N, C-alpha and C positions, 0 to 999 in steps of 0.2 A: 654798539658794545659787543665785544667778543664773548662767546659762550664759554665759560670756564668749566671744563669737564671734571677737573680734580685739582683744587687749589690747596696747597699745604704751606705751613710755616717753614721758615728756614731751618729751625731745629729739627722738625719732623723729617725734612729732606735729608739733613746730615745723617740722622739715625738710620733712615731707610737705605741710604747709599752705603753706609758702613756695613749694615747687615747683608746687603746684596753682595758686596765685595767678598766678605768672609764666606758666604754660602757658595759663591762661584769657585773660590779657591779650594774649599773643602771638597766640592764635587769633582773638580779636575784631579786632585790628588787621589781620591778614592777610585776614580776611573783608571788611572795609571796603575795603581796597586792591584786592582782586580785583573787587569790584563796580564800583569806579570805572574800572578798566582795561577791563572788559567794555563799559561804557557808552561810553568813549572810542573803543574799537575799532568799536563799532556806528555811532557818529556819523561816524567817519572813513570807514568803508565807504560809508555813506549819501551823504556828500559826493562821494566818488570816482565813484559810480555814478549821480549825479543827472542828470537830463535837461538838457543844456546850453541847450536852448531854453526850459526852464522851471525855472531853478535855485531852490533853497530861499531864501526871502526872509529878511531879517534878523530879522523878528518870530518866524518859526518856529524859527530857530536859537536865538534868545534864549530861547524857551519851552522848548526841549529842554535847554539848559544850566541853566535854572532848575530843571527837573525833576531833573536830575542832582544839583544842589546840595541840593535838598530831601531826596532819597533818601539822599545822603551824610550830611547832617546828622542824619537820623533814625537811621541805622545807628551813627553816632558816639555819639548819645545813648543808644541801646540798649547799646552797648559800655561806656559810662561807668556806666550803671545796673547792668549785670551785674558790673562791677568793684567797685562799691560794695557790692553784695550779697555777693560773695565775700569782700570785706574784712571785712564785719560778721560773717560766719560764721566766718572765721579768727580774728578777735579774740575771739569768744565761746568758741571751742574752746581758745584759749590760756588764757583765764581759767579754763575748766573744768580744764585740765591743772594749773594752779597750786593746785587744791583737793586734789590727791592727798595723803593723810595727815591731812587736816583734818576736823573734825566739822562737820556742817551740820544745819540744821533743815529738814525736808521734810514734806509732808502725810503723816499716818499716825498710828496709835494704839498703837504698840508702845512698851513701856518695858523697858529692859534694866537689871536690878538687879545691881550688882557692888560688893562690899565695902560694903554698906549704903547705896549711893547709886544713884539712877536719875534721869535728866534728861529733860524733855520741854518742850513749848511750846504756846502757844495763840495763835491769830490771831482777834481780835475785829473784826467789821465796823464796830462803833460802840462807844462807851463803855458800860460796864455797871456797875451798882451792886452786883451780886453775881455771882460766878463760882464754880461748884461743880465740883470735880474728883472723879471716881469711878474707883478702881483695882480691877481684878478679875484673877483668875488665869486659867489656860488653859481651865478648865472653865466660866468665867463667874461664879464665886462672887465677890461683892463683898468686898474686903479692907479698903478704906479709902475714906471719903468726907470730903472736906475743903473748907471754904469759903475760897476764895482772896481774898475781899473785892472791893472796887471796883477796876476797871481802866480805863485809857484805851483808845481804839481802837488797833488794830495788834497787833504781836507782843510777847509777854512769855514768859519762861522760868520753870520751876518745878523743884524738886528733891524727890524722895520718899526718905525715910530708911529705907524698908523696914518701918516700923512699921504693924501692922494695927489695925483698929478694936478688936480684942480685947486689944491690948497685947502681941501677940507680934511676933517679928521674922521677916519672910518670908525664905525661902532665896533665894540668888542665882539669877537666871534671867530668863526672858522673861515679861512681864505685859502687860496691856492697860489702856488708860484712855479715858475719855470726858469731855467737858466740856459743861456747860450754862451759859448766862448770861442775865441779865435786866436790864432797866432800867425802873424804875417799874412792875414787874409784867409788862412786855412782853418777849417773847423776843428775844434778840440772837443773830445768827449767830456761832457760835464753832467754828472749825476746829481739830482736834487736829493737833499737829506733833510728829513723832518725831525723835530724834537718831540720825544715822548717820555712820560714818566712811568717807570716800571712799578706796577701796583701789585703784581703777584707772579707766581710761576704756574704754568699749566703743563700737566703731564701729558705727553703724547707718545705715540708708538716708537718714536725715534729718540726720545729723551724729554727735555724740558724746553718750553717756549716761554718767552717773556710776554706778559700781558700788559699792553700799553693803554688800556681803557678804550676810549673811543677810536683809537688808531688801530685796534685789533691786536693780534699776536705776531711776534716775529721770532725767528730763530736766533739764538745767542750769537751764532757766527756772523750774522748780518749787522751787528752793532759796530758802527764805524768809530764812535768816540763816546766816552763817558764824560758828562759835563759836571 
């Protein structure tokens, strides 16, 4: 079981995200205004203390004002980009919060057999004319090998009814599976996908992770399919 460092409800997450976005926007605006005020104060002081016999010419003043405009424009652009990044992160976190209680397909090789049913998935890098599924127990003993036939590129799901190669019914519990695929005799990259149920969100240094209980935590970006 994964250790949950900080688990919060969806409503709490939404509230914290909104507060964070507002705070970041206000901070960026304040920083831009402070920079402009400092520049104007410096320019005003320079004008007040200039040599009356050798005043600043129009070209020099225009140059300094242009520099201020350039700096201000860059700071505003940076503030806008930061706001967009924050908004994207907040949107992804809200999407992740909406997955609580739902089943998802993520990279992994575990099969959970319950009431004679276990579900898994496969991601094929390209089309394959033969896909082979191999299921084994915790000790590595092969229980079932099945040809899943030809498949198109992308994700697809499968269901195991718990029946072994010997015609017996496997007990409910945790099992492992692996997948191989070929096209015209050449190997095709086939990634195993396990099914997990999202029980909570875990706050991390880079955002939020999905807590899948016994399967541990996964990054939101690793979710291949929502079931």
